[in-house]
Chimera marker file (.cmm) of the C-alpha trace (Angstrom):
<marker_set name="trace">
<marker id="1" x="13.048" y="-5.579" z="-6.900" r="1" g="1" b="0" radius="0.5"/>
<marker id="2" x="12.833" y="-1.920" z="-5.887" r="1" g="1" b="0" radius="0.5"/>
<marker id="3" x="9.146" y="-1.619" z="-5.104" r="1" g="1" b="0" radius="0.5"/>
<marker id="4" x="9.417" y="1.872" z="-3.608" r="1" g="1" b="0" radius="0.5"/>
<marker id="5" x="11.041" y="3.305" z="-6.736" r="1" g="1" b="0" radius="0.5"/>
<marker id="6" x="8.516" y="1.569" z="-8.978" r="1" g="1" b="0" radius="0.5"/>
<marker id="7" x="5.626" y="3.019" z="-6.964" r="1" g="1" b="0" radius="0.5"/>
<marker id="8" x="7.159" y="6.485" z="-6.942" r="1" g="1" b="0" radius="0.5"/>
<marker id="9" x="7.714" y="6.350" z="-10.714" r="1" g="1" b="0" radius="0.5"/>
<marker id="10" x="4.125" y="5.308" z="-11.392" r="1" g="1" b="0" radius="0.5"/>
<marker id="11" x="2.439" y="8.366" z="-9.839" r="1" g="1" b="0" radius="0.5"/>
<marker id="12" x="2.831" y="12.117" z="-9.573" r="1" g="1" b="0" radius="0.5"/>
<marker id="13" x="1.174" y="12.116" z="-6.136" r="1" g="1" b="0" radius="0.5"/>
<marker id="14" x="3.327" y="12.309" z="-3.017" r="1" g="1" b="0" radius="0.5"/>
<marker id="15" x="0.654" y="11.041" z="-0.629" r="1" g="1" b="0" radius="0.5"/>
<marker id="16" x="-1.326" y="7.861" z="-1.341" r="1" g="1" b="0" radius="0.5"/>
<marker id="17" x="-4.188" y="6.311" z="0.591" r="1" g="1" b="0" radius="0.5"/>
<marker id="18" x="-4.047" y="2.578" z="1.234" r="1" g="1" b="0" radius="0.5"/>
<marker id="19" x="-6.491" y="2.003" z="-1.638" r="1" g="1" b="0" radius="0.5"/>
<marker id="20" x="-4.383" y="4.071" z="-4.036" r="1" g="1" b="0" radius="0.5"/>
<marker id="21" x="-1.242" y="2.205" z="-2.981" r="1" g="1" b="0" radius="0.5"/>
<marker id="22" x="-3.039" y="-1.109" z="-3.430" r="1" g="1" b="0" radius="0.5"/>
<marker id="23" x="-4.223" y="-0.152" z="-6.926" r="1" g="1" b="0" radius="0.5"/>
<marker id="24" x="-0.706" y="0.845" z="-7.983" r="1" g="1" b="0" radius="0.5"/>
<marker id="25" x="0.832" y="-2.378" z="-6.641" r="1" g="1" b="0" radius="0.5"/>
<marker id="26" x="-1.803" y="-4.516" z="-8.376" r="1" g="1" b="0" radius="0.5"/>
<marker id="27" x="-1.328" y="-2.623" z="-11.638" r="1" g="1" b="0" radius="0.5"/>
<marker id="28" x="2.470" y="-2.949" z="-11.474" r="1" g="1" b="0" radius="0.5"/>
<marker id="29" x="2.808" y="-6.560" z="-10.318" r="1" g="1" b="0" radius="0.5"/>
<marker id="30" x="-0.495" y="-8.248" z="-11.046" r="1" g="1" b="0" radius="0.5"/>
<marker id="31" x="-1.288" y="-10.610" z="-13.896" r="1" g="1" b="0" radius="0.5"/>
<marker id="32" x="-4.113" y="-10.346" z="-16.371" r="1" g="1" b="0" radius="0.5"/>
<marker id="33" x="-6.865" y="-12.913" z="-15.920" r="1" g="1" b="0" radius="0.5"/>
<marker id="34" x="-10.084" y="-12.754" z="-17.909" r="1" g="1" b="0" radius="0.5"/>
<marker id="35" x="-9.612" y="-9.078" z="-18.722" r="1" g="1" b="0" radius="0.5"/>
<marker id="36" x="-8.798" y="-8.055" z="-15.131" r="1" g="1" b="0" radius="0.5"/>
<marker id="37" x="-5.472" y="-7.459" z="-13.437" r="1" g="1" b="0" radius="0.5"/>
<marker id="38" x="-5.211" y="-9.733" z="-10.407" r="1" g="1" b="0" radius="0.5"/>
<marker id="39" x="-2.577" y="-10.048" z="-7.697" r="1" g="1" b="0" radius="0.5"/>
<marker id="40" x="-2.698" y="-13.020" z="-5.368" r="1" g="1" b="0" radius="0.5"/>
<marker id="41" x="-3.154" y="-11.986" z="-1.705" r="1" g="1" b="0" radius="0.5"/>
<marker id="42" x="0.047" y="-13.714" z="-0.575" r="1" g="1" b="0" radius="0.5"/>
<marker id="43" x="2.055" y="-11.881" z="-3.261" r="1" g="1" b="0" radius="0.5"/>
<marker id="44" x="0.455" y="-8.573" z="-2.237" r="1" g="1" b="0" radius="0.5"/>
<marker id="45" x="1.340" y="-9.214" z="1.419" r="1" g="1" b="0" radius="0.5"/>
<marker id="46" x="4.887" y="-10.165" z="0.423" r="1" g="1" b="0" radius="0.5"/>
<marker id="47" x="5.322" y="-6.897" z="-1.483" r="1" g="1" b="0" radius="0.5"/>
<marker id="48" x="3.993" y="-4.854" z="1.447" r="1" g="1" b="0" radius="0.5"/>
<marker id="49" x="6.350" y="-6.671" z="3.832" r="1" g="1" b="0" radius="0.5"/>
<marker id="50" x="9.234" y="-5.794" z="1.503" r="1" g="1" b="0" radius="0.5"/>
<marker id="51" x="8.252" y="-2.129" z="1.427" r="1" g="1" b="0" radius="0.5"/>
<marker id="52" x="7.643" y="-1.635" z="5.159" r="1" g="1" b="0" radius="0.5"/>
<marker id="53" x="9.408" y="-2.675" z="8.309" r="1" g="1" b="0" radius="0.5"/>
<marker id="54" x="7.448" y="-4.959" z="10.628" r="1" g="1" b="0" radius="0.5"/>
<marker id="55" x="6.031" y="-2.180" z="12.829" r="1" g="1" b="0" radius="0.5"/>
<marker id="56" x="4.688" y="-0.152" z="9.908" r="1" g="1" b="0" radius="0.5"/>
<marker id="57" x="3.314" y="-3.281" z="8.232" r="1" g="1" b="0" radius="0.5"/>
<marker id="58" x="1.539" y="-4.338" z="11.450" r="1" g="1" b="0" radius="0.5"/>
<marker id="59" x="0.177" y="-0.813" z="11.958" r="1" g="1" b="0" radius="0.5"/>
<marker id="60" x="-1.150" y="-0.735" z="8.396" r="1" g="1" b="0" radius="0.5"/>
<marker id="61" x="-2.805" y="-4.161" z="8.782" r="1" g="1" b="0" radius="0.5"/>
<marker id="62" x="-4.456" y="-3.096" z="12.032" r="1" g="1" b="0" radius="0.5"/>
<marker id="63" x="-5.770" y="0.064" z="10.395" r="1" g="1" b="0" radius="0.5"/>
<marker id="64" x="-7.090" y="-1.677" z="7.280" r="1" g="1" b="0" radius="0.5"/>
<marker id="65" x="-8.884" y="-4.316" z="9.353" r="1" g="1" b="0" radius="0.5"/>
<marker id="66" x="-10.467" y="-1.997" z="11.937" r="1" g="1" b="0" radius="0.5"/>
<marker id="67" x="-13.436" y="0.238" z="11.187" r="1" g="1" b="0" radius="0.5"/>
<marker id="68" x="-12.936" y="1.814" z="14.630" r="1" g="1" b="0" radius="0.5"/>
<marker id="69" x="-9.403" y="2.915" z="13.774" r="1" g="1" b="0" radius="0.5"/>
<marker id="70" x="-10.554" y="4.124" z="10.362" r="1" g="1" b="0" radius="0.5"/>
<marker id="71" x="-13.183" y="6.312" z="12.011" r="1" g="1" b="0" radius="0.5"/>
<marker id="72" x="-10.570" y="8.299" z="13.963" r="1" g="1" b="0" radius="0.5"/>
<marker id="73" x="-7.345" y="7.890" z="11.958" r="1" g="1" b="0" radius="0.5"/>
<marker id="74" x="-6.078" y="8.140" z="8.400" r="1" g="1" b="0" radius="0.5"/>
<marker id="75" x="-3.315" y="5.985" z="6.963" r="1" g="1" b="0" radius="0.5"/>
<marker id="76" x="-1.194" y="7.172" z="4.061" r="1" g="1" b="0" radius="0.5"/>
<marker id="77" x="1.922" y="6.218" z="2.139" r="1" g="1" b="0" radius="0.5"/>
<marker id="78" x="4.454" y="8.938" z="1.370" r="1" g="1" b="0" radius="0.5"/>
<marker id="79" x="6.115" y="8.253" z="-1.985" r="1" g="1" b="0" radius="0.5"/>
<marker id="80" x="9.024" y="10.583" z="-1.154" r="1" g="1" b="0" radius="0.5"/>
<marker id="81" x="10.304" y="8.565" z="1.807" r="1" g="1" b="0" radius="0.5"/>
<marker id="82" x="8.560" y="5.248" z="1.144" r="1" g="1" b="0" radius="0.5"/>
<marker id="83" x="6.935" y="5.079" z="4.578" r="1" g="1" b="0" radius="0.5"/>
<marker id="84" x="3.411" y="4.631" z="5.905" r="1" g="1" b="0" radius="0.5"/>
<marker id="85" x="1.888" y="6.982" z="8.482" r="1" g="1" b="0" radius="0.5"/>
<marker id="86" x="-1.150" y="7.173" z="10.737" r="1" g="1" b="0" radius="0.5"/>
<marker id="87" x="-2.592" y="10.640" z="11.330" r="1" g="1" b="0" radius="0.5"/>
<marker id="88" x="-5.662" y="11.953" z="13.123" r="1" g="1" b="0" radius="0.5"/>
<marker id="89" x="-8.776" y="12.618" z="11.057" r="1" g="1" b="0" radius="0.5"/>
<link id1="1" id2="2" r="1" g="1" b="0" radius="0.2"/>
<link id1="2" id2="3" r="1" g="1" b="0" radius="0.2"/>
<link id1="3" id2="4" r="1" g="1" b="0" radius="0.2"/>
<link id1="4" id2="5" r="1" g="1" b="0" radius="0.2"/>
<link id1="5" id2="6" r="1" g="1" b="0" radius="0.2"/>
<link id1="6" id2="7" r="1" g="1" b="0" radius="0.2"/>
<link id1="7" id2="8" r="1" g="1" b="0" radius="0.2"/>
<link id1="8" id2="9" r="1" g="1" b="0" radius="0.2"/>
<link id1="9" id2="10" r="1" g="1" b="0" radius="0.2"/>
<link id1="10" id2="11" r="1" g="1" b="0" radius="0.2"/>
<link id1="11" id2="12" r="1" g="1" b="0" radius="0.2"/>
<link id1="12" id2="13" r="1" g="1" b="0" radius="0.2"/>
<link id1="13" id2="14" r="1" g="1" b="0" radius="0.2"/>
<link id1="14" id2="15" r="1" g="1" b="0" radius="0.2"/>
<link id1="15" id2="16" r="1" g="1" b="0" radius="0.2"/>
<link id1="16" id2="17" r="1" g="1" b="0" radius="0.2"/>
<link id1="17" id2="18" r="1" g="1" b="0" radius="0.2"/>
<link id1="18" id2="19" r="1" g="1" b="0" radius="0.2"/>
<link id1="19" id2="20" r="1" g="1" b="0" radius="0.2"/>
<link id1="20" id2="21" r="1" g="1" b="0" radius="0.2"/>
<link id1="21" id2="22" r="1" g="1" b="0" radius="0.2"/>
<link id1="22" id2="23" r="1" g="1" b="0" radius="0.2"/>
<link id1="23" id2="24" r="1" g="1" b="0" radius="0.2"/>
<link id1="24" id2="25" r="1" g="1" b="0" radius="0.2"/>
<link id1="25" id2="26" r="1" g="1" b="0" radius="0.2"/>
<link id1="26" id2="27" r="1" g="1" b="0" radius="0.2"/>
<link id1="27" id2="28" r="1" g="1" b="0" radius="0.2"/>
<link id1="28" id2="29" r="1" g="1" b="0" radius="0.2"/>
<link id1="29" id2="30" r="1" g="1" b="0" radius="0.2"/>
<link id1="30" id2="31" r="1" g="1" b="0" radius="0.2"/>
<link id1="31" id2="32" r="1" g="1" b="0" radius="0.2"/>
<link id1="32" id2="33" r="1" g="1" b="0" radius="0.2"/>
<link id1="33" id2="34" r="1" g="1" b="0" radius="0.2"/>
<link id1="34" id2="35" r="1" g="1" b="0" radius="0.2"/>
<link id1="35" id2="36" r="1" g="1" b="0" radius="0.2"/>
<link id1="36" id2="37" r="1" g="1" b="0" radius="0.2"/>
<link id1="37" id2="38" r="1" g="1" b="0" radius="0.2"/>
<link id1="38" id2="39" r="1" g="1" b="0" radius="0.2"/>
<link id1="39" id2="40" r="1" g="1" b="0" radius="0.2"/>
<link id1="40" id2="41" r="1" g="1" b="0" radius="0.2"/>
<link id1="41" id2="42" r="1" g="1" b="0" radius="0.2"/>
<link id1="42" id2="43" r="1" g="1" b="0" radius="0.2"/>
<link id1="43" id2="44" r="1" g="1" b="0" radius="0.2"/>
<link id1="44" id2="45" r="1" g="1" b="0" radius="0.2"/>
<link id1="45" id2="46" r="1" g="1" b="0" radius="0.2"/>
<link id1="46" id2="47" r="1" g="1" b="0" radius="0.2"/>
<link id1="47" id2="48" r="1" g="1" b="0" radius="0.2"/>
<link id1="48" id2="49" r="1" g="1" b="0" radius="0.2"/>
<link id1="49" id2="50" r="1" g="1" b="0" radius="0.2"/>
<link id1="50" id2="51" r="1" g="1" b="0" radius="0.2"/>
<link id1="51" id2="52" r="1" g="1" b="0" radius="0.2"/>
<link id1="52" id2="53" r="1" g="1" b="0" radius="0.2"/>
<link id1="53" id2="54" r="1" g="1" b="0" radius="0.2"/>
<link id1="54" id2="55" r="1" g="1" b="0" radius="0.2"/>
<link id1="55" id2="56" r="1" g="1" b="0" radius="0.2"/>
<link id1="56" id2="57" r="1" g="1" b="0" radius="0.2"/>
<link id1="57" id2="58" r="1" g="1" b="0" radius="0.2"/>
<link id1="58" id2="59" r="1" g="1" b="0" radius="0.2"/>
<link id1="59" id2="60" r="1" g="1" b="0" radius="0.2"/>
<link id1="60" id2="61" r="1" g="1" b="0" radius="0.2"/>
<link id1="61" id2="62" r="1" g="1" b="0" radius="0.2"/>
<link id1="62" id2="63" r="1" g="1" b="0" radius="0.2"/>
<link id1="63" id2="64" r="1" g="1" b="0" radius="0.2"/>
<link id1="64" id2="65" r="1" g="1" b="0" radius="0.2"/>
<link id1="65" id2="66" r="1" g="1" b="0" radius="0.2"/>
<link id1="66" id2="67" r="1" g="1" b="0" radius="0.2"/>
<link id1="67" id2="68" r="1" g="1" b="0" radius="0.2"/>
<link id1="68" id2="69" r="1" g="1" b="0" radius="0.2"/>
<link id1="69" id2="70" r="1" g="1" b="0" radius="0.2"/>
<link id1="70" id2="71" r="1" g="1" b="0" radius="0.2"/>
<link id1="71" id2="72" r="1" g="1" b="0" radius="0.2"/>
<link id1="72" id2="73" r="1" g="1" b="0" radius="0.2"/>
<link id1="73" id2="74" r="1" g="1" b="0" radius="0.2"/>
<link id1="74" id2="75" r="1" g="1" b="0" radius="0.2"/>
<link id1="75" id2="76" r="1" g="1" b="0" radius="0.2"/>
<link id1="76" id2="77" r="1" g="1" b="0" radius="0.2"/>
<link id1="77" id2="78" r="1" g="1" b="0" radius="0.2"/>
<link id1="78" id2="79" r="1" g="1" b="0" radius="0.2"/>
<link id1="79" id2="80" r="1" g="1" b="0" radius="0.2"/>
<link id1="80" id2="81" r="1" g="1" b="0" radius="0.2"/>
<link id1="81" id2="82" r="1" g="1" b="0" radius="0.2"/>
<link id1="82" id2="83" r="1" g="1" b="0" radius="0.2"/>
<link id1="83" id2="84" r="1" g="1" b="0" radius="0.2"/>
<link id1="84" id2="85" r="1" g="1" b="0" radius="0.2"/>
<link id1="85" id2="86" r="1" g="1" b="0" radius="0.2"/>
<link id1="86" id2="87" r="1" g="1" b="0" radius="0.2"/>
<link id1="87" id2="88" r="1" g="1" b="0" radius="0.2"/>
<link id1="88" id2="89" r="1" g="1" b="0" radius="0.2"/>
</marker_set>
């Protein structure tokens, strides 16, 4: 499955926050349950691991799980090159 192309085709934005990327992935690959679209955490992680190499995946996980990092850095996904980046706030 070409996740990067699917994500790029589903938005007109070139830069996505982690939350925006998450919402797109859930919308594209989740299943409807009780009126909500749900994606199992292991499936979500598997998709992210397919999109990113190990270093970018690890960097993204560290950022998402650290309020300290989030206070000084931004993480974004670039739909044009399919990569994740950390930048200073």
